[in-house]
Backbone bond lengths (Angstrom), bond angles and torsions (degrees), N, CA, C in turn:
res aa  C-N    CA-C-N  psi(-1)  N-CA   C-N-CA  omega(-1)  CA-C   N-CA-C  phi
1 M - - - 1.448 - - 1.534 109.24 -
2 T 1.310 115.70 136.58 1.460 121.66 176.02 1.517 108.69 -129.55
3 K 1.327 116.39 171.01 1.467 120.70 178.67 1.519 109.35 -110.10
4 N 1.349 115.41 141.14 1.453 119.53 176.07 1.528 109.55 -86.74
5 K 1.337 117.03 -174.72 1.467 121.55 -177.78 1.524 112.87 -58.45
6 G 1.327 116.90 -33.46 1.460 121.28 -179.01 1.517 113.48 -83.65
7 G 1.334 117.56 -2.75 1.451 121.52 178.90 1.518 114.42 92.43
8 S 1.352 117.80 0.51 1.465 120.78 178.48 1.526 109.95 -74.15
9 I 1.316 116.15 142.66 1.457 120.80 177.77 1.521 108.88 -80.37
10 M 1.338 115.85 130.94 1.465 121.47 -178.84 1.521 109.36 -119.80
11 C 1.322 116.38 142.12 1.466 120.09 175.33 1.529 109.10 -83.71
12 K 1.320 118.00 175.19 1.462 121.83 -177.82 1.528 112.54 -68.15
13 F 1.337 117.74 -14.60 1.460 121.28 179.98 1.529 113.22 -89.04
14 C 1.331 118.10 -25.26 1.466 119.90 -178.77 1.523 111.86 -115.93
15 N 1.329 117.89 15.35 1.456 122.10 179.21 1.529 109.41 -84.17
16 Y 1.302 117.51 88.20 1.455 123.12 178.80 1.519 108.55 -137.79
17 S 1.328 116.58 159.58 1.460 120.33 175.93 1.521 109.63 -157.38
18 D 1.312 116.39 148.18 1.462 123.27 175.50 1.524 113.75 50.30
19 G 1.344 116.44 41.69 1.456 120.64 176.09 1.510 115.03 81.32
20 N 1.329 117.78 -0.83 1.467 120.02 177.77 1.523 109.33 -74.92
21 V 1.313 116.16 153.19 1.463 121.92 178.59 1.524 108.82 -72.22
22 A 1.332 116.73 149.83 1.462 122.09 178.97 1.527 110.69 -59.74
23 D 1.335 116.02 161.46 1.463 121.75 -178.07 1.522 113.17 -57.11
24 E 1.325 117.26 -34.74 1.460 120.29 -176.03 1.525 110.41 -145.10
25 D 1.340 116.13 144.39 1.463 121.25 175.73 1.522 109.98 -71.85
26 I 1.324 116.86 145.20 1.460 121.49 174.07 1.529 108.51 -70.84
27 I 1.326 116.43 -43.51 1.470 122.00 174.79 1.521 107.62 -132.24
28 N 1.314 116.27 134.69 1.464 122.47 173.62 1.526 106.21 -146.17
29 K 1.317 116.47 94.15 1.470 122.18 -172.75 1.523 111.12 -125.36
30 R 1.313 115.30 146.32 1.467 122.29 170.32 1.523 107.24 -96.45
31 I 1.325 116.62 140.40 1.460 121.76 -176.04 1.526 109.16 -114.94
32 R 1.316 115.89 126.27 1.465 122.36 179.70 1.531 109.26 -88.66
33 I 1.337 115.82 136.31 1.468 121.44 173.30 1.522 106.61 -128.87
34 G 1.330 115.95 111.70 1.466 120.97 -178.73 1.511 111.34 59.75
35 E 1.337 116.69 -124.63 1.466 122.45 -178.47 1.530 113.11 -86.33
36 I 1.325 117.83 -3.02 1.469 121.41 -177.68 1.533 108.85 -96.97
37 P 1.345 117.68 106.83 1.475 120.23 -174.11 1.528 114.24 -68.37
38 D 1.318 118.58 -33.52 1.468 121.81 -177.81 1.529 110.76 -117.94
39 A 1.319 116.28 50.06 1.465 120.23 -176.92 1.519 111.99 -65.74
40 L 1.333 116.53 -41.26 1.462 121.58 -179.52 1.522 109.66 -135.16
41 S 1.306 115.48 160.08 1.458 121.13 175.17 1.520 108.10 -133.47
42 M 1.331 116.21 143.90 1.461 121.40 -179.36 1.526 109.06 -126.48
43 E 1.333 116.32 132.25 1.466 122.54 176.23 1.521 109.30 -127.18
44 I 1.310 115.89 139.67 1.459 121.53 171.72 1.519 106.88 -133.42
45 Y 1.333 116.55 129.13 1.456 120.93 -176.03 1.527 110.56 -152.90
46 V 1.340 115.59 167.37 1.460 122.60 178.04 1.520 108.08 -102.38
47 N 1.329 116.46 136.75 1.459 121.29 179.44 1.526 109.06 -159.03
48 E 1.327 115.78 165.79 1.461 120.71 172.50 1.512 108.32 -90.30
49 D 1.317 116.63 142.16 1.447 120.93 174.51 1.527 107.59 -88.40
50 Y 1.315 117.61 -177.84 1.465 122.05 -177.94 1.525 113.48 -58.63
51 D 1.340 117.19 -23.27 1.464 120.55 -178.23 1.531 112.95 -90.45
52 G 1.350 118.01 2.59 1.462 121.57 176.60 1.516 115.01 84.73
53 K 1.339 117.88 2.74 1.459 121.41 179.07 1.529 109.49 -92.88
54 P 1.352 117.93 146.60 1.466 119.92 -179.81 1.527 112.07 -74.46
55 Y 1.330 115.38 139.69 1.453 122.11 -179.39 1.526 110.01 -133.59
56 L 1.314 115.53 147.74 1.458 122.62 168.40 1.523 104.83 -93.77
57 I 1.321 116.86 118.48 1.455 121.53 -172.97 1.523 109.46 -114.33
58 G 1.328 115.51 133.09 1.456 122.17 176.83 1.512 109.83 -119.12
59 N 1.327 116.35 140.38 1.451 121.29 -177.47 1.523 109.24 -140.01
60 L 1.318 116.79 128.54 1.461 123.59 175.57 1.526 106.35 -116.40
61 F 1.342 116.88 121.55 1.459 118.62 -175.62 1.525 111.67 -144.99
62 I 1.334 115.05 168.78 1.462 122.96 177.76 1.525 106.97 -94.33
63 P 1.348 118.71 112.05 1.465 121.02 -173.78 1.526 115.01 -61.33
64 C 1.338 117.98 -41.19 1.469 119.40 -175.56 1.525 112.04 -68.11
65 V 1.324 118.17 -24.63 1.458 122.48 179.97 1.529 110.97 -103.29
66 G 1.336 116.26 -28.28 1.457 120.92 -176.35 1.517 112.70 78.18
67 E 1.318 116.17 13.58 1.461 121.85 -177.23 1.526 110.93 -90.27
68 S 1.324 116.24 129.09 1.461 121.91 -179.84 1.514 110.37 -78.60
69 I 1.333 116.30 133.58 1.456 122.50 176.66 1.526 109.79 -95.93
70 L 1.332 115.64 -41.02 1.455 121.42 -176.29 1.525 109.10 -147.23
71 E 1.313 116.28 133.01 1.456 120.12 173.55 1.521 107.68 -135.34
72 T 1.318 115.33 134.98 1.456 120.29 179.83 1.514 109.01 -136.78
73 S 1.319 116.76 150.57 1.463 120.48 176.63 1.520 109.43 -142.02
74 T 1.322 114.93 142.11 1.449 122.28 -179.63 1.514 108.49 -131.09
75 E 1.327 116.75 126.77 1.462 120.13 177.85 1.526 109.22 -65.15
76 I 1.326 116.56 134.83 1.460 121.46 -179.80 1.525 110.00 -129.02
77 K 1.318 116.22 157.87 1.463 121.68 178.73 1.524 111.91 -109.44
78 Y 1.342 116.47 -20.39 1.461 121.51 -176.68 1.527 109.34 -133.31
79 C 1.321 116.77 148.05 1.452 121.00 175.64 1.529 108.66 -65.18
80 P 1.347 118.11 129.35 1.461 120.06 -178.44 1.533 113.04 -70.05
81 M 1.319 118.43 -12.84 1.451 121.45 -177.46 1.537 112.99 -100.38
82 C 1.346 118.41 -44.20 1.466 120.20 -176.24 1.524 113.13 -110.47
83 G 1.343 117.15 -12.87 1.469 120.81 177.57 1.524 114.49 82.63
84 R 1.337 117.85 3.69 1.470 121.30 -179.95 1.519 110.09 -65.80
85 K 1.334 117.00 139.03 1.466 120.90 175.82 1.525 108.27 -69.50
86 L 1.315 115.46 128.49 1.472 120.42 -177.53 1.519 111.61 -93.21
């Protein structure tokens, strides 16, 4: 746990500032398809979008190419892991 500029305690999942990605992903998994062990990778993390509001961001991509297949973001008010108001 760390403290942000305002003195609020933040967990490793919602510790972000100035558009930087949080210290740790909530989910970071490799997905096996048939004989290919690392066919896809999935990440879910908390970050600020361009407008400065906190978002839960999900990304599904091909690791060997680094190409994103699907990216989604949902505005959130609380950290999904520690419940802190963002």
